[in-house]
Structures are given as C-alpha cells and as structure tokens.
PDB file of N, CA, C and O in Angstrom:
ATOM      1  N   MET A   1       5.480   9.088 -14.273  1.00  0.00           N
ATOM      2  CA  MET A   1       4.770   7.864 -13.320  1.00  0.00           C
ATOM      3  C   MET A   1       3.815   7.118 -14.043  1.00  0.00           C
ATOM      4  O   MET A   1       2.776   7.661 -14.420  1.00  0.00           O
ATOM      5  N   SER A   2       4.130   5.566 -14.350  1.00  0.00           N
ATOM      6  CA  SER A   2       3.454   4.835 -15.016  1.00  0.00           C
ATOM      7  C   SER A   2       2.442   4.022 -14.231  1.00  0.00           C
ATOM      8  O   SER A   2       2.624   4.077 -13.015  1.00  0.00           O
ATOM      9  N   ASP A   3       1.652   3.449 -14.542  1.00  0.00           N
ATOM     10  CA  ASP A   3       0.420   2.804 -14.059  1.00  0.00           C
ATOM     11  C   ASP A   3       0.478   1.443 -13.554  1.00  0.00           C
ATOM     12  O   ASP A   3      -0.406   0.916 -12.879  1.00  0.00           O
ATOM     13  N   SER A   4       1.760   0.809 -13.981  1.00  0.00           N
ATOM     14  CA  SER A   4       1.770  -0.435 -13.437  1.00  0.00           C
ATOM     15  C   SER A   4       2.167  -0.478 -12.043  1.00  0.00           C
ATOM     16  O   SER A   4       2.428   0.498 -11.340  1.00  0.00           O
ATOM     17  N   LEU A   5       2.189  -1.684 -11.714  1.00  0.00           N
ATOM     18  CA  LEU A   5       2.282  -1.710 -10.041  1.00  0.00           C
ATOM     19  C   LEU A   5       4.026  -2.301  -9.863  1.00  0.00           C
ATOM     20  O   LEU A   5       4.103  -3.439 -10.328  1.00  0.00           O
ATOM     21  N   PRO A   6       4.844  -1.998  -9.532  1.00  0.00           N
ATOM     22  CA  PRO A   6       5.979  -2.508  -9.109  1.00  0.00           C
ATOM     23  C   PRO A   6       5.874  -3.977  -8.658  1.00  0.00           C
ATOM     24  O   PRO A   6       4.820  -4.309  -8.116  1.00  0.00           O
ATOM     25  N   ARG A   7       6.792  -4.844  -8.811  1.00  0.00           N
ATOM     26  CA  ARG A   7       7.131  -6.088  -8.154  1.00  0.00           C
ATOM     27  C   ARG A   7       7.488  -6.027  -6.748  1.00  0.00           C
ATOM     28  O   ARG A   7       8.547  -5.492  -6.422  1.00  0.00           O
ATOM     29  N   LEU A   8       6.777  -6.479  -5.966  1.00  0.00           N
ATOM     30  CA  LEU A   8       6.998  -6.528  -4.352  1.00  0.00           C
ATOM     31  C   LEU A   8       7.582  -7.813  -3.681  1.00  0.00           C
ATOM     32  O   LEU A   8       7.055  -8.850  -4.082  1.00  0.00           O
ATOM     33  N   SER A   9       8.397  -7.932  -2.901  1.00  0.00           N
ATOM     34  CA  SER A   9       8.897  -9.221  -2.405  1.00  0.00           C
ATOM     35  C   SER A   9       7.871  -9.803  -1.441  1.00  0.00           C
ATOM     36  O   SER A   9       6.921  -9.101  -1.095  1.00  0.00           O
ATOM     37  N   THR A  10       8.006 -11.020  -1.000  1.00  0.00           N
ATOM     38  CA  THR A  10       7.150 -11.584  -0.267  1.00  0.00           C
ATOM     39  C   THR A  10       7.123 -10.654   1.022  1.00  0.00           C
ATOM     40  O   THR A  10       6.088 -10.035   1.268  1.00  0.00           O
ATOM     41  N   ALA A  11       7.867 -10.576   1.579  1.00  0.00           N
ATOM     42  CA  ALA A  11       8.047  -9.645   2.934  1.00  0.00           C
ATOM     43  C   ALA A  11       7.180  -8.041   2.647  1.00  0.00           C
ATOM     44  O   ALA A  11       6.385  -7.462   3.387  1.00  0.00           O
ATOM     45  N   GLU A  12       7.596  -7.729   1.566  1.00  0.00           N
ATOM     46  CA  GLU A  12       7.054  -6.396   1.220  1.00  0.00           C
ATOM     47  C   GLU A  12       5.620  -6.428   1.216  1.00  0.00           C
ATOM     48  O   GLU A  12       5.000  -5.538   1.798  1.00  0.00           O
ATOM     49  N   LEU A  13       4.789  -7.739   0.381  1.00  0.00           N
ATOM     50  CA  LEU A  13       3.480  -7.923   0.524  1.00  0.00           C
ATOM     51  C   LEU A  13       3.137  -8.134   1.960  1.00  0.00           C
ATOM     52  O   LEU A  13       2.354  -7.317   2.445  1.00  0.00           O
ATOM     53  N   GLU A  14       3.417  -8.730   2.435  1.00  0.00           N
ATOM     54  CA  GLU A  14       3.226  -9.200   3.888  1.00  0.00           C
ATOM     55  C   GLU A  14       3.060  -8.025   4.749  1.00  0.00           C
ATOM     56  O   GLU A  14       2.254  -7.789   5.649  1.00  0.00           O
ATOM     57  N   THR A  15       4.044  -7.334   4.240  1.00  0.00           N
ATOM     58  CA  THR A  15       3.962  -5.916   5.163  1.00  0.00           C
ATOM     59  C   THR A  15       2.774  -4.952   4.709  1.00  0.00           C
ATOM     60  O   THR A  15       2.000  -4.423   5.506  1.00  0.00           O
ATOM     61  N   LEU A  16       2.732  -4.795   3.327  1.00  0.00           N
ATOM     62  CA  LEU A  16       1.556  -4.134   2.792  1.00  0.00           C
ATOM     63  C   LEU A  16       0.306  -4.726   3.554  1.00  0.00           C
ATOM     64  O   LEU A  16      -0.513  -3.996   4.112  1.00  0.00           O
ATOM     65  N   LEU A  17       0.219  -6.111   3.534  1.00  0.00           N
ATOM     66  CA  LEU A  17      -1.350  -6.496   3.717  1.00  0.00           C
ATOM     67  C   LEU A  17      -1.245  -6.165   5.298  1.00  0.00           C
ATOM     68  O   LEU A  17      -2.297  -5.663   5.694  1.00  0.00           O
ATOM     69  N   ALA A  18      -0.244  -6.309   6.335  1.00  0.00           N
ATOM     70  CA  ALA A  18      -0.577  -5.459   7.633  1.00  0.00           C
ATOM     71  C   ALA A  18      -1.107  -3.980   7.549  1.00  0.00           C
ATOM     72  O   ALA A  18      -2.033  -3.434   8.149  1.00  0.00           O
ATOM     73  N   ALA A  19      -0.310  -3.557   6.704  1.00  0.00           N
ATOM     74  CA  ALA A  19      -1.026  -1.734   6.916  1.00  0.00           C
ATOM     75  C   ALA A  19      -2.080  -1.842   6.143  1.00  0.00           C
ATOM     76  O   ALA A  19      -2.447  -0.728   5.767  1.00  0.00           O
ATOM     77  N   LEU A  20      -2.760  -2.747   5.721  1.00  0.00           N
ATOM     78  CA  LEU A  20      -4.332  -2.577   5.221  1.00  0.00           C
ATOM     79  C   LEU A  20      -5.378  -3.095   5.994  1.00  0.00           C
ATOM     80  O   LEU A  20      -6.575  -2.945   5.748  1.00  0.00           O
ATOM     81  N   ASP A  21      -4.789  -3.843   7.142  1.00  0.00           N
ATOM     82  CA  ASP A  21      -5.631  -4.033   8.314  1.00  0.00           C
ATOM     83  C   ASP A  21      -6.879  -3.441   8.263  1.00  0.00           C
ATOM     84  O   ASP A  21      -6.762  -2.414   7.595  1.00  0.00           O
ATOM     85  N   PRO A  22      -7.952  -3.578   8.621  1.00  0.00           N
ATOM     86  CA  PRO A  22      -9.303  -2.379   9.047  1.00  0.00           C
ATOM     87  C   PRO A  22      -9.230  -1.620  10.091  1.00  0.00           C
ATOM     88  O   PRO A  22      -9.655  -0.468  10.176  1.00  0.00           O
ATOM     89  N   LEU A  23      -8.460  -2.511  11.265  1.00  0.00           N
ATOM     90  CA  LEU A  23      -8.567  -2.292  12.528  1.00  0.00           C
ATOM     91  C   LEU A  23      -7.403  -0.946  12.801  1.00  0.00           C
ATOM     92  O   LEU A  23      -7.158  -0.450  13.900  1.00  0.00           O
ATOM     93  N   LEU A  24      -6.780  -0.532  11.444  1.00  0.00           N
ATOM     94  CA  LEU A  24      -5.809   0.630  11.334  1.00  0.00           C
ATOM     95  C   LEU A  24      -6.715   1.954  11.077  1.00  0.00           C
ATOM     96  O   LEU A  24      -6.240   3.071  11.283  1.00  0.00           O
ATOM     97  N   ASP A  25      -7.785   1.805  10.707  1.00  0.00           N
ATOM     98  CA  ASP A  25      -8.887   2.873  10.657  1.00  0.00           C
ATOM     99  C   ASP A  25      -8.820   3.843  11.276  1.00  0.00           C
ATOM    100  O   ASP A  25      -9.071   3.710  12.474  1.00  0.00           O
ATOM    101  N   GLY A  26      -8.436   5.341  10.740  1.00  0.00           N
ATOM    102  CA  GLY A  26      -8.392   6.512  11.654  1.00  0.00           C
ATOM    103  C   GLY A  26      -6.917   6.690  11.851  1.00  0.00           C
ATOM    104  O   GLY A  26      -6.537   7.743  12.363  1.00  0.00           O
ATOM    105  N   PHE A  27      -5.931   5.662  11.457  1.00  0.00           N
ATOM    106  CA  PHE A  27      -4.720   5.735  11.672  1.00  0.00           C
ATOM    107  C   PHE A  27      -3.818   7.177  11.047  1.00  0.00           C
ATOM    108  O   PHE A  27      -3.012   7.921  11.607  1.00  0.00           O
ATOM    109  N   GLY A  28      -4.332   7.162   9.747  1.00  0.00           N
ATOM    110  CA  GLY A  28      -3.919   8.524   9.010  1.00  0.00           C
ATOM    111  C   GLY A  28      -4.982   9.615   9.019  1.00  0.00           C
ATOM    112  O   GLY A  28      -6.142   9.536   9.423  1.00  0.00           O
ATOM    113  N   ASP A  29      -4.292  10.719   8.451  1.00  0.00           N
ATOM    114  CA  ASP A  29      -5.088  11.875   8.878  1.00  0.00           C
ATOM    115  C   ASP A  29      -5.820  12.312   7.281  1.00  0.00           C
ATOM    116  O   ASP A  29      -6.543  13.306   7.341  1.00  0.00           O
ATOM    117  N   GLY A  30      -5.718  11.811   6.226  1.00  0.00           N
ATOM    118  CA  GLY A  30      -6.513  11.710   4.949  1.00  0.00           C
ATOM    119  C   GLY A  30      -7.720  11.284   4.505  1.00  0.00           C
ATOM    120  O   GLY A  30      -8.030  10.231   5.061  1.00  0.00           O
ATOM    121  N   ALA A  31      -8.542  11.677   3.718  1.00  0.00           N
ATOM    122  CA  ALA A  31      -9.896  11.378   3.515  1.00  0.00           C
ATOM    123  C   ALA A  31      -9.897   9.696   2.817  1.00  0.00           C
ATOM    124  O   ALA A  31     -11.013   9.179   2.879  1.00  0.00           O
ATOM    125  N   SER A  32      -9.131   9.077   2.370  1.00  0.00           N
ATOM    126  CA  SER A  32      -8.830   7.986   2.014  1.00  0.00           C
ATOM    127  C   SER A  32      -9.010   6.938   2.693  1.00  0.00           C
ATOM    128  O   SER A  32      -8.617   7.456   3.738  1.00  0.00           O
ATOM    129  N   CYS A  33      -9.338   5.619   3.087  1.00  0.00           N
ATOM    130  CA  CYS A  33      -9.097   4.473   3.919  1.00  0.00           C
ATOM    131  C   CYS A  33      -7.534   4.457   3.694  1.00  0.00           C
ATOM    132  O   CYS A  33      -6.757   4.425   4.648  1.00  0.00           O
ATOM    133  N   LEU A  34      -7.083   4.483   2.272  1.00  0.00           N
ATOM    134  CA  LEU A  34      -5.807   4.079   2.142  1.00  0.00           C
ATOM    135  C   LEU A  34      -4.362   4.906   2.443  1.00  0.00           C
ATOM    136  O   LEU A  34      -3.189   4.599   2.233  1.00  0.00           O
ATOM    137  N   ASP A  35      -5.019   6.137   3.054  1.00  0.00           N
ATOM    138  CA  ASP A  35      -4.091   6.962   3.568  1.00  0.00           C
ATOM    139  C   ASP A  35      -3.813   6.290   5.110  1.00  0.00           C
ATOM    140  O   ASP A  35      -2.684   6.350   5.597  1.00  0.00           O
ATOM    141  N   ASP A  36      -4.955   5.637   5.842  1.00  0.00           N
ATOM    142  CA  ASP A  36      -4.125   4.775   6.942  1.00  0.00           C
ATOM    143  C   ASP A  36      -3.086   3.982   6.580  1.00  0.00           C
ATOM    144  O   ASP A  36      -2.082   3.993   7.291  1.00  0.00           O
ATOM    145  N   ALA A  37      -3.135   3.188   5.465  1.00  0.00           N
ATOM    146  CA  ALA A  37      -2.046   2.479   5.361  1.00  0.00           C
ATOM    147  C   ALA A  37      -0.643   3.158   5.032  1.00  0.00           C
ATOM    148  O   ALA A  37       0.380   2.667   5.508  1.00  0.00           O
ATOM    149  N   ARG A  38      -0.606   3.983   4.437  1.00  0.00           N
ATOM    150  CA  ARG A  38       0.254   5.086   3.914  1.00  0.00           C
ATOM    151  C   ARG A  38       0.722   5.541   5.214  1.00  0.00           C
ATOM    152  O   ARG A  38       1.952   5.563   5.261  1.00  0.00           O
ATOM    153  N   ALA A  39      -0.035   6.029   6.622  1.00  0.00           N
ATOM    154  CA  ALA A  39       0.452   6.660   7.917  1.00  0.00           C
ATOM    155  C   ALA A  39       1.169   5.266   8.129  1.00  0.00           C
ATOM    156  O   ALA A  39       2.391   5.339   8.261  1.00  0.00           O
ATOM    157  N   PHE A  40       0.815   4.486   8.162  1.00  0.00           N
ATOM    158  CA  PHE A  40       0.912   2.950   8.976  1.00  0.00           C
ATOM    159  C   PHE A  40       2.431   2.853   8.527  1.00  0.00           C
ATOM    160  O   PHE A  40       3.371   2.922   9.319  1.00  0.00           O
ATOM    161  N   LEU A  41       2.566   2.669   7.034  1.00  0.00           N
ATOM    162  CA  LEU A  41       3.899   2.466   6.448  1.00  0.00           C
ATOM    163  C   LEU A  41       5.034   3.394   7.108  1.00  0.00           C
ATOM    164  O   LEU A  41       6.153   3.010   7.447  1.00  0.00           O
ATOM    165  N   HIS A  42       4.502   4.721   7.222  1.00  0.00           N
ATOM    166  CA  HIS A  42       5.382   5.648   7.400  1.00  0.00           C
ATOM    167  C   HIS A  42       5.988   5.260   8.691  1.00  0.00           C
ATOM    168  O   HIS A  42       7.204   5.088   8.781  1.00  0.00           O
ATOM    169  N   ARG A  43       5.223   5.124   9.648  1.00  0.00           N
ATOM    170  CA  ARG A  43       5.547   4.850  11.179  1.00  0.00           C
ATOM    171  C   ARG A  43       6.338   3.936  10.930  1.00  0.00           C
ATOM    172  O   ARG A  43       7.498   4.214  11.233  1.00  0.00           O
ATOM    173  N   LEU A  44       6.138   2.676  10.376  1.00  0.00           N
ATOM    174  CA  LEU A  44       6.934   1.768  10.646  1.00  0.00           C
ATOM    175  C   LEU A  44       8.641   1.945   9.931  1.00  0.00           C
ATOM    176  O   LEU A  44       9.524   1.093  10.029  1.00  0.00           O
ATOM    177  N   GLY A  45       8.754   3.200   9.268  1.00  0.00           N
ATOM    178  CA  GLY A  45       9.503   3.557   8.629  1.00  0.00           C
ATOM    179  C   GLY A  45      10.313   2.811   7.610  1.00  0.00           C
ATOM    180  O   GLY A  45      11.507   2.601   7.398  1.00  0.00           O
ATOM    181  N   GLU A  46       9.226   2.519   7.098  1.00  0.00           N
ATOM    182  CA  GLU A  46       9.488   1.673   5.723  1.00  0.00           C
ATOM    183  C   GLU A  46       9.301   2.553   4.600  1.00  0.00           C
ATOM    184  O   GLU A  46      10.170   2.412   3.740  1.00  0.00           O
ATOM    185  N   GLN A  47       8.143   3.696   4.276  1.00  0.00           N
ATOM    186  CA  GLN A  47       8.243   4.529   3.080  1.00  0.00           C
ATOM    187  C   GLN A  47       8.078   5.924   3.777  1.00  0.00           C
ATOM    188  O   GLN A  47       7.608   6.108   4.900  1.00  0.00           O
ATOM    189  N   PRO A  48       8.513   6.796   2.979  1.00  0.00           N
ATOM    190  CA  PRO A  48       8.414   8.379   3.552  1.00  0.00           C
ATOM    191  C   PRO A  48       7.063   8.438   3.038  1.00  0.00           C
ATOM    192  O   PRO A  48       6.631   7.558   2.292  1.00  0.00           O
ATOM    193  N   LEU A  49       6.233   9.645   3.479  1.00  0.00           N
ATOM    194  CA  LEU A  49       4.651  10.159   3.064  1.00  0.00           C
ATOM    195  C   LEU A  49       5.071  10.540   1.971  1.00  0.00           C
ATOM    196  O   LEU A  49       4.362  10.022   1.108  1.00  0.00           O
ATOM    197  N   ALA A  50       5.942  11.249   1.470  1.00  0.00           N
ATOM    198  CA  ALA A  50       6.463  12.171   0.054  1.00  0.00           C
ATOM    199  C   ALA A  50       7.492  11.515  -0.366  1.00  0.00           C
ATOM    200  O   ALA A  50       8.212  10.980   0.477  1.00  0.00           O
ATOM    201  N   SER A  51       7.833  11.391  -1.888  1.00  0.00           N
ATOM    202  CA  SER A  51       9.130  11.310  -2.294  1.00  0.00           C
ATOM    203  C   SER A  51       9.422  12.981  -2.946  1.00  0.00           C
ATOM    204  O   SER A  51       8.709  13.968  -3.126  1.00  0.00           O
ATOM    205  N   ALA A  52      10.863  12.650  -3.166  1.00  0.00           N
ATOM    206  CA  ALA A  52      11.433  14.097  -3.760  1.00  0.00           C
ATOM    207  C   ALA A  52      10.635  14.208  -5.182  1.00  0.00           C
ATOM    208  O   ALA A  52      10.239  13.320  -5.937  1.00  0.00           O
ATOM    209  N   ALA A  53      10.546  15.674  -5.267  1.00  0.00           N
ATOM    210  CA  ALA A  53       9.995  16.148  -6.566  1.00  0.00           C
ATOM    211  C   ALA A  53      10.607  15.338  -7.696  1.00  0.00           C
ATOM    212  O   ALA A  53      11.811  15.086  -7.649  1.00  0.00           O
ATOM    213  N   GLY A  54       9.825  14.894  -8.753  1.00  0.00           N
ATOM    214  CA  GLY A  54      10.156  14.195  -9.879  1.00  0.00           C
ATOM    215  C   GLY A  54      10.741  12.936  -9.754  1.00  0.00           C
ATOM    216  O   GLY A  54      11.395  12.488 -10.696  1.00  0.00           O
ATOM    217  N   SER A  55      10.585  12.239  -8.621  1.00  0.00           N
ATOM    218  CA  SER A  55      10.853  10.938  -8.724  1.00  0.00           C
ATOM    219  C   SER A  55       9.690  10.056  -8.322  1.00  0.00           C
ATOM    220  O   SER A  55       8.655  10.586  -7.917  1.00  0.00           O
ATOM    221  N   ASP A  56       9.798   8.755  -8.409  1.00  0.00           N
ATOM    222  CA  ASP A  56       8.578   7.733  -8.375  1.00  0.00           C
ATOM    223  C   ASP A  56       8.644   7.363  -6.706  1.00  0.00           C
ATOM    224  O   ASP A  56       9.626   7.011  -6.052  1.00  0.00           O
ATOM    225  N   PRO A  57       7.481   7.535  -6.340  1.00  0.00           N
ATOM    226  CA  PRO A  57       7.188   7.164  -4.824  1.00  0.00           C
ATOM    227  C   PRO A  57       8.004   5.455  -4.552  1.00  0.00           C
ATOM    228  O   PRO A  57       8.124   4.655  -5.480  1.00  0.00           O
ATOM    229  N   PRO A  58       8.358   5.241  -3.501  1.00  0.00           N
ATOM    230  CA  PRO A  58       8.401   3.896  -2.907  1.00  0.00           C
ATOM    231  C   PRO A  58       7.568   2.896  -3.400  1.00  0.00           C
ATOM    232  O   PRO A  58       6.391   3.229  -3.543  1.00  0.00           O
ATOM    233  N   ALA A  59       7.935   1.528  -3.755  1.00  0.00           N
ATOM    234  CA  ALA A  59       7.111   0.455  -4.072  1.00  0.00           C
ATOM    235  C   ALA A  59       5.791   0.490  -3.200  1.00  0.00           C
ATOM    236  O   ALA A  59       4.775   0.976  -3.697  1.00  0.00           O
ATOM    237  N   MET A  60       5.782   0.071  -2.128  1.00  0.00           N
ATOM    238  CA  MET A  60       4.604   0.264  -1.620  1.00  0.00           C
ATOM    239  C   MET A  60       3.550   1.453  -1.667  1.00  0.00           C
ATOM    240  O   MET A  60       2.353   1.364  -1.941  1.00  0.00           O
ATOM    241  N   ILE A  61       3.963   2.093  -1.478  1.00  0.00           N
ATOM    242  CA  ILE A  61       3.577   3.312  -1.774  1.00  0.00           C
ATOM    243  C   ILE A  61       3.068   3.556  -3.002  1.00  0.00           C
ATOM    244  O   ILE A  61       1.917   3.992  -2.992  1.00  0.00           O
ATOM    245  N   ARG A  62       3.574   3.407  -4.051  1.00  0.00           N
ATOM    246  CA  ARG A  62       3.309   3.398  -5.309  1.00  0.00           C
ATOM    247  C   ARG A  62       2.037   2.209  -5.585  1.00  0.00           C
ATOM    248  O   ARG A  62       1.507   2.152  -6.695  1.00  0.00           O
ATOM    249  N   TRP A  63       1.619   1.283  -4.464  1.00  0.00           N
ATOM    250  CA  TRP A  63       0.475   0.290  -4.907  1.00  0.00           C
ATOM    251  C   TRP A  63      -0.380   1.285  -4.567  1.00  0.00           C
ATOM    252  O   TRP A  63      -1.076   1.846  -5.414  1.00  0.00           O
ATOM    253  N   LEU A  64      -0.402   1.586  -3.318  1.00  0.00           N
ATOM    254  CA  LEU A  64      -1.628   2.573  -2.596  1.00  0.00           C
ATOM    255  C   LEU A  64      -1.793   3.376  -3.788  1.00  0.00           C
ATOM    256  O   LEU A  64      -2.784   3.013  -4.421  1.00  0.00           O
ATOM    257  N   ASP A  65      -1.209   4.276  -4.282  1.00  0.00           N
ATOM    258  CA  ASP A  65      -1.847   5.592  -5.197  1.00  0.00           C
ATOM    259  C   ASP A  65      -2.282   4.865  -6.072  1.00  0.00           C
ATOM    260  O   ASP A  65      -3.513   4.887  -6.086  1.00  0.00           O
ATOM    261  N   VAL A  66      -1.658   3.955  -7.128  1.00  0.00           N
ATOM    262  CA  VAL A  66      -2.071   3.094  -8.247  1.00  0.00           C
ATOM    263  C   VAL A  66      -3.601   2.712  -7.897  1.00  0.00           C
ATOM    264  O   VAL A  66      -4.622   2.901  -8.559  1.00  0.00           O
ATOM    265  N   TRP A  67      -3.406   2.074  -6.556  1.00  0.00           N
ATOM    266  CA  TRP A  67      -4.833   1.653  -6.700  1.00  0.00           C
ATOM    267  C   TRP A  67      -6.062   2.647  -6.075  1.00  0.00           C
ATOM    268  O   TRP A  67      -7.256   2.465  -6.312  1.00  0.00           O
ATOM    269  N   ARG A  68      -5.498   3.776  -5.196  1.00  0.00           N
ATOM    270  CA  ARG A  68      -6.566   4.726  -5.149  1.00  0.00           C
ATOM    271  C   ARG A  68      -7.088   5.149  -6.293  1.00  0.00           C
ATOM    272  O   ARG A  68      -8.307   5.169  -6.466  1.00  0.00           O
ATOM    273  N   ASP A  69      -6.043   5.615  -7.391  1.00  0.00           N
ATOM    274  CA  ASP A  69      -6.636   6.430  -8.442  1.00  0.00           C
ATOM    275  C   ASP A  69      -6.982   5.415  -9.573  1.00  0.00           C
ATOM    276  O   ASP A  69      -6.888   5.842 -10.724  1.00  0.00           O
ATOM    277  N   ALA A  70      -7.297   4.363  -9.421  1.00  0.00           N
ATOM    278  CA  ALA A  70      -7.936   3.123  -9.989  1.00  0.00           C
ATOM    279  C   ALA A  70      -9.590   2.919  -9.536  1.00  0.00           C
ATOM    280  O   ALA A  70     -10.431   2.205 -10.082  1.00  0.00           O
ATOM    281  N   GLY A  71      -9.740   3.830  -8.314  1.00  0.00           N
ATOM    282  CA  GLY A  71     -10.886   3.814  -7.853  1.00  0.00           C
ATOM    283  C   GLY A  71     -11.128   2.760  -6.644  1.00  0.00           C
ATOM    284  O   GLY A  71     -12.128   2.875  -5.935  1.00  0.00           O
ATOM    285  N   GLY A  72     -10.183   1.734  -6.434  1.00  0.00           N
ATOM    286  CA  GLY A  72     -10.213   0.887  -5.562  1.00  0.00           C
ATOM    287  C   GLY A  72     -10.193   1.602  -3.981  1.00  0.00           C
ATOM    288  O   GLY A  72     -10.032   2.766  -3.614  1.00  0.00           O
ATOM    289  N   ASN A  73     -10.448   0.249  -3.207  1.00  0.00           N
ATOM    290  CA  ASN A  73     -10.350   0.621  -1.623  1.00  0.00           C
ATOM    291  C   ASN A  73      -9.475  -0.014  -1.090  1.00  0.00           C
ATOM    292  O   ASN A  73      -8.877  -0.873  -1.737  1.00  0.00           O
ATOM    293  N   ARG A  74      -9.147   0.263   0.334  1.00  0.00           N
ATOM    294  CA  ARG A  74      -8.592  -0.762   0.958  1.00  0.00           C
ATOM    295  C   ARG A  74      -8.857  -2.261   1.141  1.00  0.00           C
ATOM    296  O   ARG A  74      -8.042  -3.180   1.233  1.00  0.00           O
ATOM    297  N   SER A  75     -10.439  -2.286   1.176  1.00  0.00           N
ATOM    298  CA  SER A  75     -10.764  -4.040   1.103  1.00  0.00           C
ATOM    299  C   SER A  75     -10.354  -4.786   0.160  1.00  0.00           C
ATOM    300  O   SER A  75      -9.905  -5.895   0.451  1.00  0.00           O
ATOM    301  N   THR A  76     -10.421  -4.274  -1.460  1.00  0.00           N
ATOM    302  CA  THR A  76     -10.036  -4.743  -2.393  1.00  0.00           C
ATOM    303  C   THR A  76      -8.636  -5.156  -2.756  1.00  0.00           C
ATOM    304  O   THR A  76      -8.285  -6.198  -3.310  1.00  0.00           O
ATOM    305  N   LEU A  77      -7.803  -4.013  -2.286  1.00  0.00           N
ATOM    306  CA  LEU A  77      -6.398  -4.255  -2.123  1.00  0.00           C
ATOM    307  C   LEU A  77      -5.918  -5.374  -1.380  1.00  0.00           C
ATOM    308  O   LEU A  77      -5.015  -6.168  -1.643  1.00  0.00           O
ATOM    309  N   ARG A  78      -6.758  -5.284  -0.318  1.00  0.00           N
ATOM    310  CA  ARG A  78      -6.244  -6.169   0.983  1.00  0.00           C
ATOM    311  C   ARG A  78      -6.523  -7.702   0.295  1.00  0.00           C
ATOM    312  O   ARG A  78      -5.817  -8.696   0.463  1.00  0.00           O
ATOM    313  N   LEU A  79      -7.511  -7.622  -0.365  1.00  0.00           N
ATOM    314  CA  LEU A  79      -8.074  -8.991  -0.776  1.00  0.00           C
ATOM    315  C   LEU A  79      -6.874  -9.789  -2.297  1.00  0.00           C
ATOM    316  O   LEU A  79      -6.672 -10.999  -2.401  1.00  0.00           O
ATOM    317  N   MET A  80      -6.359  -8.862  -3.126  1.00  0.00           N
ATOM    318  CA  MET A  80      -5.813  -8.885  -3.794  1.00  0.00           C
ATOM    319  C   MET A  80      -4.301  -9.113  -3.110  1.00  0.00           C
ATOM    320  O   MET A  80      -3.563  -9.790  -3.827  1.00  0.00           O
ATOM    321  N   VAL A  81      -3.773  -8.710  -1.975  1.00  0.00           N
ATOM    322  CA  VAL A  81      -2.555  -8.663  -1.547  1.00  0.00           C
ATOM    323  C   VAL A  81      -2.565 -10.328  -1.185  1.00  0.00           C
ATOM    324  O   VAL A  81      -1.741 -11.189  -1.494  1.00  0.00           O
ATOM    325  N   ALA A  82      -3.622 -10.419  -0.532  1.00  0.00           N
ATOM    326  CA  ALA A  82      -3.670 -11.632   0.580  1.00  0.00           C
ATOM    327  C   ALA A  82      -3.784 -12.852  -0.899  1.00  0.00           C
ATOM    328  O   ALA A  82      -2.986 -13.788  -0.831  1.00  0.00           O
ATOM    329  N   MET A  83      -4.322 -12.834  -1.609  1.00  0.00           N
ATOM    330  CA  MET A  83      -4.323 -13.739  -3.038  1.00  0.00           C
ATOM    331  C   MET A  83      -3.025 -14.085  -3.335  1.00  0.00           C
ATOM    332  O   MET A  83      -2.702 -15.272  -3.396  1.00  0.00           O
ATOM    333  N   LEU A  84      -1.992 -12.907  -3.589  1.00  0.00           N
ATOM    334  CA  LEU A  84      -0.703 -13.108  -4.575  1.00  0.00           C
ATOM    335  C   LEU A  84       0.014 -13.719  -3.534  1.00  0.00           C
ATOM    336  O   LEU A  84       0.826 -14.619  -3.752  1.00  0.00           O
ATOM    337  N   LEU A  85      -0.293 -13.184  -2.164  1.00  0.00           N
ATOM    338  CA  LEU A  85       0.521 -14.062  -1.010  1.00  0.00           C
ATOM    339  C   LEU A  85       0.247 -15.577  -1.022  1.00  0.00           C
ATOM    340  O   LEU A  85       1.294 -16.185  -1.244  1.00  0.00           O
ATOM    341  N   GLU A  86      -0.666 -16.274  -0.881  1.00  0.00           N
ATOM    342  CA  GLU A  86      -1.533 -17.421  -1.095  1.00  0.00           C
ATOM    343  C   GLU A  86      -0.773 -18.205  -2.100  1.00  0.00           C
ATOM    344  O   GLU A  86      -0.164 -19.274  -2.106  1.00  0.00           O
ATOM    345  N   GLU A  87      -1.058 -17.215  -2.989  1.00  0.00           N
ATOM    346  CA  GLU A  87      -0.382 -18.062  -4.514  1.00  0.00           C
ATOM    347  C   GLU A  87       0.969 -18.198  -4.749  1.00  0.00           C
ATOM    348  O   GLU A  87       1.446 -18.932  -5.615  1.00  0.00           O
ATOM    349  N   ARG A  88       1.792 -17.277  -3.744  1.00  0.00           N
ATOM    350  CA  ARG A  88       3.380 -17.394  -4.017  1.00  0.00           C
ATOM    351  C   ARG A  88       3.587 -18.523  -2.892  1.00  0.00           C
ATOM    352  O   ARG A  88       4.642 -19.138  -3.042  1.00  0.00           O
ATOM    353  N   ARG A  89       2.687 -18.986  -1.635  1.00  0.00           N
ATOM    354  CA  ARG A  89       3.237 -20.169  -0.873  1.00  0.00           C
ATOM    355  C   ARG A  89       2.698 -21.375  -1.297  1.00  0.00           C
ATOM    356  O   ARG A  89       2.513 -22.204  -0.405  1.00  0.00           O
ATOM    357  N   ARG A  90       2.421 -21.663  -2.349  1.00  0.00           N
ATOM    358  CA  ARG A  90       1.796 -22.747  -3.433  1.00  0.00           C
ATOM    359  C   ARG A  90       3.260 -23.010  -3.971  1.00  0.00           C
ATOM    360  O   ARG A  90       3.447 -23.813  -4.885  1.00  0.00           O
TER     361      ARG A  90
END
C-alpha cells in the first residue's frame, strides 16, 4: 500500500467532508477521531470497515488511513478537503 492519496470525485470529497463533521464525535468505537469518519462511511454503505487481506482499502478509507498515519487529525483533513472542494468549484 503506497502513501499517496487516490483521486476522489467531487461527490466523494463531499461525502468525506460530511464524514469529518465534528458533530459526529463519538460515532465510532476507535481511539482516533478519524475512526468516527470511518464508522460514518461504513454506515452510509459507502465503504467497508475492513478490506480483504492483501487488497488496498477503498479510496475514502485510504484517505483516512494515510492522514492518520501521517499524524493528521479530523480538523486538518476537513480543512484540506474543504479547500479541494472550493478549488474545484472555481
């Protein structure tokens, strides 16, 4: 699994932004604030919580994993996703 972020469509970025809403705090069971976003995506049926052994996780989950592994949190990822969406709207 590489450290690069896969390209997301505008709709996927919007979904990821919604999953990163701080009002979802406590939605997931994990220790990371990004676990709330992962659980939210799973509930939407967009992404499985775990992927098959040896396969890369789905794109939005990959974003959460790479961001967490780099030491990022929900707030910083939310800002970046919002900035990317604004850039696409121009």
